[in-house]
Backbone as JSON, one array per atom type, in Angstrom:
{
  "sequence": "MIFDSHAHYDDRRFNVDREQLIKELKENNIVGVLNCGASLRGARESFKLAKKYDFFYAAVGIHPGNATELTDKALEEIKEMTKNPKVRAIGEIGLDYYWEHNPPKEVQIEVFRKQMQLAKELNLPVVIHDRDAHKDTLDIMKEFPEVKGVLHCFAGSVEFARECLKLGYYIGFTGVVTFNNAKKALEVVK",
  "N": [[0.85, -1.17, 0.0], [0.68, 2.12, -0.95], [1.02, 5.53, -0.23], [1.46, 8.49, -1.69], [3.06, 11.05, -0.36], [3.94, 13.52, -1.17], [3.6, 15.19, -3.92], [3.68, 16.61, -7.25], [1.79, 16.68, -9.4], [0.38, 18.57, -10.71], [2.14, 20.01, -12.17], [3.2, 21.54, -15.17], [4.67, 19.93, -16.86], [3.42, 17.52, -16.85], [1.25, 17.83, -18.46], [0.93, 16.58, -20.93], [0.58, 13.82, -20.44], [-0.86, 13.45, -18.06], [-3.46, 12.41, -17.36], [-3.26, 9.71, -18.14], [-1.12, 8.89, -16.52], [-2.23, 9.23, -13.94], [-4.3, 7.41, -14.07], [-2.77, 5.06, -14.24], [-1.51, 5.15, -11.75], [-3.66, 4.61, -10.03], [-4.35, 2.04, -10.98], [-2.15, 0.66, -10.12], [-2.41, 0.37, -7.44], [-1.92, 2.63, -5.82], [-2.87, 4.26, -3.04], [-3.35, 6.81, -2.22], [-2.66, 10.31, -2.83], [-0.95, 13.19, -1.98], [-1.09, 16.14, -3.32], [0.97, 18.87, -3.74], [0.74, 22.33, -3.7], [2.78, 24.82, -5.19], [2.8, 27.32, -6.07], [0.46, 29.98, -6.62], [-1.09, 29.25, -8.83], [-0.4, 26.55, -8.86], [-1.5, 25.72, -6.4], [-4.18, 26.09, -6.95], [-4.5, 24.23, -9.05], [-3.8, 21.85, -7.74], [-5.9, 21.71, -5.95], [-8.01, 21.36, -7.78], [-7.31, 18.83, -8.81], [-7.62, 17.29, -6.51], [-10.36, 17.5, -6.11], [-11.27, 16.22, -8.37], [-10.28, 13.54, -8.42], [-10.78, 10.67, -6.49], [-8.77, 9.61, -4.84], [-6.9, 11.56, -4.51], [-5.54, 14.28, -2.69], [-5.12, 17.63, -1.43], [-2.49, 19.94, -0.75], [-2.27, 23.27, -0.05], [-0.59, 26.2, -0.83], [2.1, 28.63, -0.89], [5.2, 28.33, -2.28], [8.54, 29.19, -1.23], [10.07, 30.2, -3.37], [8.23, 31.46, -4.89], [7.27, 33.47, -3.34], [6.49, 36.17, -3.61], [3.98, 36.08, -4.68], [2.11, 35.87, -2.69], [-0.29, 37.68, -1.9], [-2.73, 39.59, -0.02], [-5.19, 38.94, -1.11], [-4.6, 36.51, -2.4], [-3.97, 34.95, -0.18], [-6.47, 34.84, 1.06], [-7.85, 33.41, -0.9], [-6.52, 30.95, -0.76], [-7.19, 30.26, 1.85], [-9.96, 29.97, 1.51], [-10.02, 27.69, -0.13], [-9.31, 25.75, 1.71], [-11.6, 25.07, 2.99], [-12.72, 22.93, 1.8], [-12.93, 19.48, 2.39], [-11.04, 17.86, 1.15], [-8.71, 19.22, 1.1], [-5.84, 19.04, 2.84], [-3.58, 20.13, 4.03], [-1.35, 22.94, 4.57], [0.78, 24.03, 2.21], [3.12, 23.88, -0.35], [5.33, 25.34, 1.75], [7.77, 27.65, 3.19], [11.31, 28.26, 3.38], [13.89, 29.23, 1.13], [17.05, 29.73, 0.57], [18.94, 29.14, -1.25], [18.82, 29.63, -4.09], [19.74, 32.39, -5.97], [17.96, 33.94, -7.46], [15.58, 33.8, -6.14], [12.94, 35.35, -4.17], [13.78, 38.08, -1.9], [15.24, 37.33, 1.35], [13.81, 38.51, 3.51], [11.24, 38.82, 2.47], [10.52, 36.16, 1.96], [10.54, 35.18, 4.59], [8.48, 36.68, 5.81], [6.26, 35.77, 4.32], [6.33, 33.02, 4.87], [5.79, 33.08, 7.62], [3.16, 34.15, 7.57], [1.77, 32.06, 6.35], [2.22, 29.99, 8.13], [0.82, 31.04, 10.29], [-1.75, 30.94, 9.22], [-2.05, 28.15, 9.02], [-2.02, 27.54, 11.74], [-4.36, 28.89, 12.6], [-6.3, 27.41, 11.22], [-5.87, 24.89, 12.11], [-4.33, 23.03, 10.64], [-1.92, 20.77, 9.24], [1.47, 21.4, 8.03], [3.49, 21.5, 5.05], [6.75, 21.72, 4.72], [9.31, 23.39, 2.99], [12.73, 23.59, 3.05], [15.68, 25.03, 2.31], [18.98, 25.57, 2.66], [18.43, 27.28, 4.8], [18.21, 26.68, 7.47], [18.39, 27.64, 10.24], [16.69, 29.94, 10.32], [14.32, 28.73, 9.45], [13.83, 26.86, 11.53], [13.6, 28.66, 13.71], [11.22, 30.0, 13.02], [9.42, 27.86, 12.98], [9.42, 27.31, 15.71], [8.08, 29.54, 16.64], [5.49, 28.91, 16.24], [4.27, 26.73, 17.93], [2.0, 25.13, 17.99], [1.57, 24.23, 15.47], [2.11, 21.53, 13.29], [3.8, 19.15, 11.14], [5.55, 18.28, 8.16], [8.95, 18.3, 7.17], [9.95, 18.24, 4.11], [12.12, 16.51, 1.82], [14.5, 16.57, 3.33], [17.5, 18.17, 4.31], [19.16, 18.86, 6.32], [21.24, 18.94, 9.32], [22.06, 16.37, 11.79], [21.56, 17.43, 14.31], [19.74, 19.5, 13.7], [17.64, 17.93, 12.72], [16.93, 16.55, 15.05], [15.93, 18.67, 16.59], [13.71, 19.39, 15.07], [12.18, 17.04, 15.28], [11.69, 17.09, 18.04], [9.9, 19.17, 18.13], [7.72, 17.96, 17.12], [7.52, 17.41, 14.44], [7.65, 15.62, 11.31], [10.23, 14.23, 9.27], [11.26, 14.11, 5.93], [12.76, 12.22, 3.28], [14.42, 12.11, 0.13], [15.28, 10.26, -2.87], [17.91, 10.91, -2.72], [19.22, 9.85, -0.55], [20.25, 7.48, -1.43], [22.51, 8.02, -2.82], [26.05, 7.82, -3.32], [27.55, 9.85, -2.1], [26.02, 10.74, 0.02], [26.46, 11.06, 2.78], [25.86, 12.76, 5.01], [23.03, 12.84, 4.98], [22.48, 10.14, 5.41], [23.46, 9.84, 7.99], [21.6, 11.36, 9.41], [19.28, 9.88, 8.9], [19.9, 7.52, 10.28]],
  "CA": [[0.0, 0.0, 0.0], [1.52, 3.32, -1.06], [0.42, 6.87, -0.24], [2.48, 9.47, -2.09], [2.8, 12.18, 0.54], [4.43, 14.8, -1.71], [3.63, 15.11, -5.39], [3.41, 17.84, -8.01], [1.19, 16.28, -10.67], [-0.14, 19.77, -11.34], [3.21, 20.6, -12.97], [2.91, 21.59, -16.61], [5.35, 18.83, -17.55], [2.49, 16.39, -16.92], [0.1, 18.17, -19.3], [0.82, 15.64, -22.05], [0.17, 12.46, -20.06], [-1.36, 13.44, -16.68], [-4.61, 11.5, -17.21], [-2.75, 8.34, -18.23], [-0.32, 8.64, -15.33], [-3.12, 9.07, -12.79], [-4.97, 6.11, -14.28], [-1.81, 4.01, -13.88], [-1.34, 5.18, -10.29], [-4.81, 3.9, -9.46], [-4.25, 0.63, -11.37], [-1.04, 0.06, -9.39], [-2.75, 0.35, -6.01], [-1.56, 3.81, -5.04], [-4.12, 4.51, -2.32], [-3.54, 8.24, -2.02], [-1.64, 11.25, -3.28], [-1.06, 14.57, -1.51], [-0.48, 17.02, -4.33], [1.34, 20.09, -3.05], [0.87, 23.54, -4.48], [4.02, 25.55, -4.99], [2.48, 28.67, -6.52], [-0.99, 30.13, -6.54], [-1.61, 28.39, -9.89], [-0.21, 25.17, -8.39], [-2.49, 25.46, -5.35], [-5.48, 25.94, -7.64], [-4.49, 22.97, -9.8], [-3.82, 20.77, -6.74], [-7.28, 21.72, -5.48], [-8.82, 20.74, -8.84], [-7.0, 17.4, -8.85], [-8.22, 16.66, -5.32], [-11.8, 17.42, -6.33], [-11.55, 15.34, -9.51], [-9.9, 12.15, -8.18], [-11.11, 10.27, -5.13], [-7.6, 9.27, -4.04], [-6.04, 12.74, -4.46], [-5.76, 15.3, -1.67], [-4.33, 18.81, -1.77], [-1.85, 20.89, 0.15], [-2.33, 24.54, -0.76], [0.31, 27.2, -0.26], [3.04, 29.28, -1.8], [6.61, 27.97, -2.12], [9.36, 30.4, -1.05], [10.51, 30.72, -4.65], [7.11, 32.24, -5.43], [6.74, 34.2, -2.19], [5.88, 37.46, -3.97], [2.6, 35.83, -5.09], [1.18, 35.82, -1.56], [-0.99, 38.91, -1.56], [-3.87, 39.36, 0.88], [-6.22, 38.27, -1.91], [-4.17, 35.12, -2.6], [-4.11, 34.27, 1.12], [-7.9, 34.58, 1.23], [-8.21, 32.33, -1.82], [-5.99, 29.71, -0.17], [-8.04, 29.97, 3.01], [-11.24, 29.49, 0.99], [-9.81, 26.32, -0.6], [-9.19, 24.83, 2.84], [-12.94, 24.68, 3.45], [-13.01, 21.63, 1.19], [-12.27, 18.44, 3.19], [-9.95, 17.22, 0.41], [-7.5, 20.0, 1.36], [-5.38, 18.45, 4.1], [-2.39, 20.78, 4.59], [-0.85, 24.18, 3.98], [2.1, 23.72, 1.68], [4.49, 23.75, 0.14], [5.75, 26.64, 2.26], [9.07, 27.57, 3.83], [12.39, 29.17, 3.03], [14.89, 28.71, 0.21], [18.1, 30.73, 0.38], [19.92, 28.59, -2.18], [18.76, 30.25, -5.4], [19.87, 33.85, -5.94], [16.81, 34.58, -8.1], [14.4, 33.74, -5.27], [12.65, 36.62, -3.49], [14.68, 38.35, -0.76], [14.98, 36.58, 2.59], [12.79, 39.16, 4.32], [9.95, 38.52, 1.85], [10.26, 34.74, 2.22], [10.25, 35.03, 6.02], [7.14, 37.23, 6.05], [5.28, 34.88, 3.69], [6.34, 31.78, 5.65], [5.06, 33.36, 8.87], [1.73, 34.3, 7.27], [1.19, 30.75, 6.06], [2.23, 29.25, 9.4], [-0.3, 31.59, 11.06], [-2.96, 30.36, 8.63], [-2.11, 26.74, 9.45], [-2.39, 27.57, 13.16], [-5.78, 29.28, 12.69], [-7.14, 26.37, 10.64], [-5.47, 23.62, 12.69], [-3.89, 22.15, 9.56], [-0.47, 20.55, 9.19], [2.2, 22.11, 6.99], [4.53, 20.84, 4.29], [7.79, 22.75, 4.72], [10.49, 23.34, 2.14], [13.84, 24.3, 3.69], [16.94, 24.84, 1.61], [20.02, 26.5, 3.12], [17.79, 28.26, 5.67], [17.84, 25.86, 8.63], [18.18, 28.41, 11.47], [15.47, 30.74, 10.2], [13.18, 27.79, 9.39], [13.59, 26.36, 12.88], [13.11, 29.76, 14.54], [9.81, 30.26, 12.7], [8.66, 26.71, 13.47], [9.28, 27.47, 17.16], [7.1, 30.6, 16.9], [4.16, 28.32, 16.06], [4.37, 25.38, 18.49], [0.77, 24.36, 17.76], [1.6, 23.74, 14.09], [2.93, 20.33, 13.04], [3.84, 18.81, 9.73], [6.71, 17.56, 7.65], [9.98, 18.96, 6.38], [10.18, 17.28, 3.03], [13.43, 16.63, 1.17], [15.33, 17.07, 4.42], [18.93, 18.28, 3.98], [19.84, 19.46, 7.47], [22.13, 18.15, 10.16], [21.45, 15.51, 12.81], [21.07, 18.32, 15.36], [18.53, 20.15, 13.19], [16.61, 16.89, 12.68], [16.48, 16.32, 16.44], [15.11, 19.82, 16.99], [12.43, 19.26, 14.34], [11.44, 15.94, 15.89], [11.23, 17.56, 19.36], [8.75, 20.03, 17.89], [6.61, 17.14, 16.66], [7.52, 17.33, 12.98], [8.23, 14.5, 10.59], [11.2, 14.64, 8.26], [11.18, 13.24, 4.76], [13.96, 12.13, 2.46], [14.22, 11.72, -1.27], [16.23, 9.26, -3.34], [19.28, 11.38, -2.45], [19.86, 8.99, 0.46], [20.89, 6.35, -2.1], [23.73, 8.47, -3.48], [27.3, 7.49, -2.62], [28.05, 10.98, -1.31], [24.94, 11.2, 0.91], [26.85, 10.69, 4.15], [25.12, 13.55, 6.0], [21.64, 12.37, 4.99], [22.46, 8.81, 6.04], [23.63, 10.05, 9.44], [20.31, 11.82, 9.92], [18.36, 8.74, 8.86], [20.26, 6.64, 11.41]],
  "C": [[0.9, 1.24, 0.0], [0.63, 4.56, -1.06], [1.55, 7.83, -0.56], [2.21, 10.76, -1.33], [3.33, 13.52, 0.03], [4.58, 14.67, -3.22], [3.33, 16.48, -5.99], [2.86, 17.47, -9.38], [0.48, 17.43, -11.38], [0.89, 20.43, -12.26], [2.89, 20.5, -14.46], [3.58, 20.46, -17.39], [4.47, 17.59, -17.68], [1.31, 16.66, -17.83], [-0.14, 17.15, -20.41], [0.21, 14.3, -21.62], [-0.4, 12.35, -18.64], [-2.47, 12.41, -16.49], [-4.16, 10.05, -17.22], [-1.96, 7.97, -16.98], [-1.21, 8.4, -14.11], [-3.89, 7.76, -12.88], [-4.05, 4.97, -13.85], [-1.51, 3.99, -12.38], [-2.43, 4.35, -9.62], [-4.72, 2.4, -9.74], [-3.13, -0.1, -10.6], [-1.17, 0.22, -7.89], [-2.15, 1.49, -5.18], [-2.86, 4.24, -4.37], [-4.38, 5.99, -2.1], [-2.36, 9.04, -2.51], [-1.95, 12.59, -2.63], [-0.32, 15.43, -2.52], [-0.27, 18.39, -3.69], [1.45, 21.27, -4.01], [2.18, 24.24, -4.18], [3.89, 27.01, -5.42], [0.97, 28.81, -6.36], [-1.65, 29.26, -7.62], [-1.51, 26.93, -9.45], [-1.2, 24.79, -7.3], [-3.86, 25.25, -5.99], [-5.57, 24.6, -8.36], [-4.51, 21.77, -8.85], [-5.23, 20.6, -6.2], [-8.19, 21.04, -6.5], [-8.57, 19.24, -8.91], [-7.66, 16.67, -7.69], [-9.74, 16.53, -5.48], [-12.15, 16.39, -7.4], [-11.32, 13.86, -9.2], [-10.1, 11.78, -6.72], [-9.89, 10.01, -4.26], [-6.56, 10.4, -3.99], [-6.5, 13.68, -3.35], [-4.84, 16.47, -2.01], [-3.7, 19.44, -0.54], [-1.82, 22.2, -0.65], [-1.46, 25.57, -0.06], [1.24, 27.73, -1.33], [4.46, 28.95, -1.38], [7.45, 29.25, -1.97], [9.87, 31.0, -2.36], [9.47, 31.59, -5.33], [6.5, 33.16, -4.38], [6.06, 35.51, -2.55], [4.43, 37.3, -4.42], [1.61, 35.92, -3.93], [0.7, 37.21, -1.17], [-2.09, 38.57, -0.56], [-4.97, 38.59, 0.15], [-5.88, 36.79, -2.12], [-4.31, 34.33, -1.3], [-5.57, 33.94, 1.39], [-8.36, 33.45, 0.31], [-7.73, 30.98, -1.29], [-6.85, 29.29, 1.01], [-9.39, 29.4, 2.57], [-11.12, 28.04, 0.52], [-9.81, 25.33, 0.56], [-10.54, 24.42, 3.42], [-13.36, 23.33, 2.87], [-12.26, 20.55, 1.98], [-11.14, 17.71, 2.46], [-8.64, 18.01, 0.54], [-7.03, 19.62, 2.75], [-4.19, 19.15, 4.74], [-2.16, 22.12, 3.91], [0.56, 23.88, 3.49], [2.11, 23.77, 0.18], [5.0, 25.14, 0.5], [7.16, 26.52, 2.84], [10.03, 28.64, 3.36], [13.38, 28.49, 2.11], [15.89, 29.81, -0.1], [19.15, 30.28, -0.64], [19.98, 29.37, -3.5], [18.79, 31.77, -5.28], [18.65, 34.56, -6.51], [15.53, 34.5, -7.26], [14.15, 35.11, -4.65], [13.6, 36.82, -2.31], [14.26, 37.59, 0.5], [13.84, 37.18, 3.4], [11.38, 38.86, 3.78], [9.57, 37.07, 2.14], [9.84, 34.53, 3.68], [8.84, 35.52, 6.34], [6.06, 36.29, 5.51], [5.2, 33.55, 4.44], [5.54, 31.98, 6.94], [3.55, 33.46, 8.63], [1.07, 32.94, 7.04], [1.22, 29.84, 7.29], [1.07, 29.73, 10.28], [-1.63, 31.03, 10.54], [-3.13, 28.91, 9.06], [-2.54, 26.65, 10.92], [-3.89, 27.86, 13.3], [-6.7, 28.14, 12.25], [-6.87, 24.98, 11.23], [-5.13, 22.59, 11.61], [-2.38, 21.94, 9.65], [0.14, 21.32, 8.03], [3.18, 21.17, 6.29], [5.6, 21.9, 4.07], [8.94, 22.4, 3.79], [11.56, 24.17, 2.84], [15.11, 24.0, 2.91], [17.89, 25.97, 2.0], [19.45, 27.61, 4.01], [17.4, 27.62, 7.0], [17.54, 26.69, 9.88], [16.88, 29.21, 11.4], [14.22, 29.85, 10.14], [12.83, 27.3, 10.78], [13.04, 27.46, 13.79], [11.63, 30.02, 14.29], [8.94, 29.08, 13.14], [8.42, 26.83, 14.98], [8.28, 28.56, 17.54], [5.67, 30.07, 16.86], [4.15, 26.89, 16.6], [3.14, 24.51, 18.27], [0.78, 23.7, 16.38], [2.56, 22.55, 13.99], [2.94, 20.06, 11.55], [5.09, 18.04, 9.38], [7.67, 18.53, 6.97], [10.36, 17.96, 5.31], [11.58, 17.52, 2.45], [14.47, 17.17, 2.16], [16.81, 17.05, 4.04], [19.73, 18.88, 5.12], [20.72, 18.47, 8.21], [21.34, 17.25, 11.11], [20.84, 16.39, 13.91], [19.77, 19.02, 14.94], [17.37, 19.16, 13.16], [16.05, 16.64, 14.08], [15.58, 17.44, 16.93], [13.73, 19.75, 16.32], [11.57, 18.16, 14.97], [10.9, 16.34, 17.27], [9.99, 18.44, 19.24], [7.53, 19.26, 17.37], [6.5, 17.01, 15.15], [8.05, 15.99, 12.5], [9.29, 15.07, 9.65], [11.17, 13.61, 7.15], [12.45, 13.32, 3.94], [13.58, 11.73, 1.04], [15.22, 10.62, -1.6], [17.68, 9.66, -3.15], [19.98, 10.46, -1.46], [20.53, 7.77, -0.17], [22.19, 6.73, -2.79], [24.96, 8.11, -2.64], [27.8, 8.61, -1.72], [27.01, 11.53, -0.32], [25.23, 10.88, 2.37], [26.04, 11.46, 5.22], [23.68, 13.07, 6.11], [21.54, 11.02, 5.67], [22.64, 8.91, 7.55], [22.31, 10.48, 10.07], [19.32, 10.67, 9.95], [18.64, 7.79, 10.02], [19.77, 7.22, 12.71]]
}
């Protein structure tokens, strides 16, 4: 039994074969998919997928790379989507200091806080993206002790992982743990 807890089938790269892929997921006993929005368009598309397919659910939110999209109107639209029981989380949210072209840190931090506040108000879990922003991510997580969720694609240290676990979060890994040079990730997994 497989539940895909972090997918992006709303991505335009699936426009050619999305229907076939989803049909094959169902035929291969995938029991559920949490499709995570990464932009306002992605949140809308994740919401549509969740409404269309019985085994799809949505996480709605704005990824740090798209942080400038989170206007008051967009936040209200996201909040409205959460009224549907197929919306199960706020995400993909967080901080990403790796890419120079991402919005400034201050913008990302403000947007992350707003979405954490929304998750707190709605009592929904979060799907957090953290890349090269471990301290700021952890500090903001600590500001919202009622909020729980997952840090997907975890790339932090053992110490950071322990702090996340103490706060009640899950940590997720990708296939990176199979790489020969994934010593840090393997230490965290242990």
